[in-house]
C-alpha positions in Angstrom: -0.8 -7.9 43.5 -1.2 -8.9 39.6 -4.7 -7.3 38.2 -5.8 -9.1 34.9 -7.8 -7.2 32.4 -9.7 -9.7 30.4 -12.0 -8.7 27.1 -13.4 -11.6 25.5 -17.0 -12.5 25.1 -16.7 -16.1 24.5 -14.9 -19.1 27.0 -14.8 -21.3 24.0 -11.7 -18.9 22.5 -8.3 -18.9 22.6 -8.2 -15.9 24.4 -9.9 -17.8 27.4 -7.6 -20.7 27.0 -4.9 -18.2 27.3 -6.8 -16.3 30.9 -7.3 -19.9 32.0 -3.6 -21.0 31.9 -2.4 -17.7 33.4 -4.8 -18.1 36.3 -3.4 -21.7 36.8 0.1 -20.6 36.4 -0.3 -17.9 39.0 -2.3 -20.2 41.3 0.6 -22.6 41.3 3.3 -19.7 42.1 1.4 -19.1 44.9 0.3 -15.3 43.4 -1.9 -13.0 44.2 -4.2 -11.4 41.6 -7.6 -10.2 41.0 -9.7 -10.3 37.7 -11.4 -7.9 35.9 -13.5 -9.9 33.2 -15.5 -7.0 31.4 -18.0 -9.2 29.8 -19.0 -11.2 32.6 -18.7 -7.5 34.7 -21.4 -6.2 32.0 -19.2 -4.1 31.8 -21.0 -0.9 29.5 -18.6 0.6 27.7 -20.4 3.9 26.4 -20.7 7.0 28.4 -23.7 8.3 29.4 -24.7 12.1 29.5 -24.2 12.1 33.5 -21.1 10.6 33.1 -19.6 13.1 30.8 -21.0 15.6 33.2 -18.1 14.8 35.5 -15.5 13.1 32.8 -13.2 16.3 32.7 -13.2 16.6 36.6 -12.1 13.1 36.9 -14.7 11.5 38.7 -17.5 9.5 37.6 -21.1 7.8 38.9 -20.3 4.3 37.5 -19.5 1.9 40.2 -17.6 -0.4 38.4 -15.4 2.2 37.5 -14.9 3.1 41.0 -13.8 -0.9 41.7 -11.6 -0.8 39.2 -10.1 2.0 40.1 -9.6 0.5 43.4 -8.2 -3.0 42.3 -5.7 -0.8 40.0 -4.2 1.0 43.2 -3.8 -2.2 44.9 -1.8 -3.7 41.7 1.5 -3.6 41.1 1.3 -5.6 37.7 -1.3 -5.6 34.9 -1.6 -8.2 32.5 -4.3 -7.5 29.5 -5.7 -10.6 27.6 -7.6 -9.8 24.8 -8.2 -10.3 20.6 -7.2 -7.2 18.1 -10.1 -6.8 16.3 -9.9 -4.6 13.2 -5.8 -3.3 14.1 -6.9 -2.3 17.7 -8.8 -2.9 20.9 -12.1 -4.8 21.3 -14.7 -1.5 21.9 -15.4 -2.9 25.2 -11.8 -2.2 26.3 -11.6 1.1 24.6 -14.2 2.4 26.6 -12.7 0.8 29.8 -9.6 3.0 29.0 -11.7 5.7 28.2 -13.7 5.4 31.8 -11.1 4.0 33.6 -8.4 5.7 33.6 -9.4 9.4 34.1 -7.6 12.4 34.7 -6.3 12.5 38.5 -6.4 8.7 38.3 -4.3 7.3 35.3 -2.9 10.8 34.1 -2.4 14.8 35.2 -2.3 17.7 32.8 0.0 20.8 32.8 -1.3 24.0 31.5 0.3 23.4 28.5 -2.0 20.4 27.7 1.0 18.0 28.0 0.0 14.8 30.1 1.7 12.9 33.1 1.3 9.3 33.9 0.2 8.5 37.3 0.4 4.5 37.4 4.1 4.7 38.0 3.5 2.6 40.6 2.5 -0.5 38.2 5.9 -2.3 37.8 5.2 -4.6 34.6 2.6 -4.4 32.4 1.8 -7.7 30.4 -0.3 -7.6 27.0 -1.5 -10.9 25.7 -3.3 -10.3 22.5 -4.5 -13.2 19.7 -5.1 -11.7 16.1 -6.0 -13.5 12.8 -3.1 -11.4 10.7 0.4 -12.0 10.5 1.9 -9.8 13.6 3.8 -7.4 11.0 0.6 -6.3 9.3 -0.8 -4.9 13.0 2.8 -4.1 14.5 3.2 -0.8 13.5 -0.3 0.5 14.0 -0.7 -1.5 17.6 2.7 -0.5 19.2 2.3 3.3 18.3 -1.6 3.5 19.1 -1.8 1.2 22.4 1.9 0.3 23.7 3.4 3.2 23.3 0.4 5.7 23.0 -2.1 4.9 25.5 -0.2 2.8 28.1 2.4 5.0 27.9 0.7 8.1 28.4 -0.5 6.9 31.7 2.6 5.8 33.2 3.1 1.9 32.1 6.3 3.2 29.9 7.5 0.7 27.2 10.7 -0.4 29.5 8.3 -1.9 31.7 5.9 -3.1 29.4 5.8 -6.4 27.4 3.9 -7.4 23.7 3.0 -11.0 23.5 0.8 -11.3 20.4 -0.1 -14.9 18.9 -0.8 -14.4 15.3 -2.8 -16.2 13.0 -5.1 -18.1 15.7 -7.5 -19.2 13.1 -4.8 -21.0 10.7 -2.2 -22.2 13.5 -2.2 -25.9 14.6 -3.6 -27.1 18.2 -0.4 -28.3 18.7 1.1 -24.6 18.0 -1.2 -23.9 20.5 -0.9 -25.9 23.7 3.0 -25.2 22.8 2.4 -21.3 23.2 0.1 -21.9 26.2 2.7 -23.9 27.7 5.3 -20.9 27.4 3.2 -18.4 28.9 4.7 -19.0 32.6 8.2 -18.2 31.2 7.3 -15.4 29.0 5.5 -14.0 32.0 8.5 -14.0 34.2 10.5 -12.1 32.1 
């Protein structure tokens, strides 16, 4: 089962066009999937004092977190779709990582503080992003923080992950956008 984690608030965005194309491709290929739409779900990325009381124990009282963890447990592939804002993740997605990727679910920690990823049953992770600046300007920070940092620490290792960025999304042409969307099925099947 594929799980798509989508983080963009506007249905007129190119990110939404990417989501629509991915869903169309999955349905055309008769592939099963589930969608986590953080904005549609009104996911609250901010920790409450109550949530922080149990955070270190890997527990939560937030029902959406429990729902999302169940969805991820049922998955063998994750597809993230989001814009890169200020060289990183949108706040709602960062909050998703903070709240959902809990100890004893996404990772364990030994007595020396060394993390061991627990999501190793995920066979493939695709990260589809858009950015308004050249990929080369954001590549080092994005790869080290998200791809090789966060994802790797929870067991979504670089050898099973791919980053596909559409840069200069605000400066491109409609033809290039259409070409990119048409290529997504091939990019995701690699």
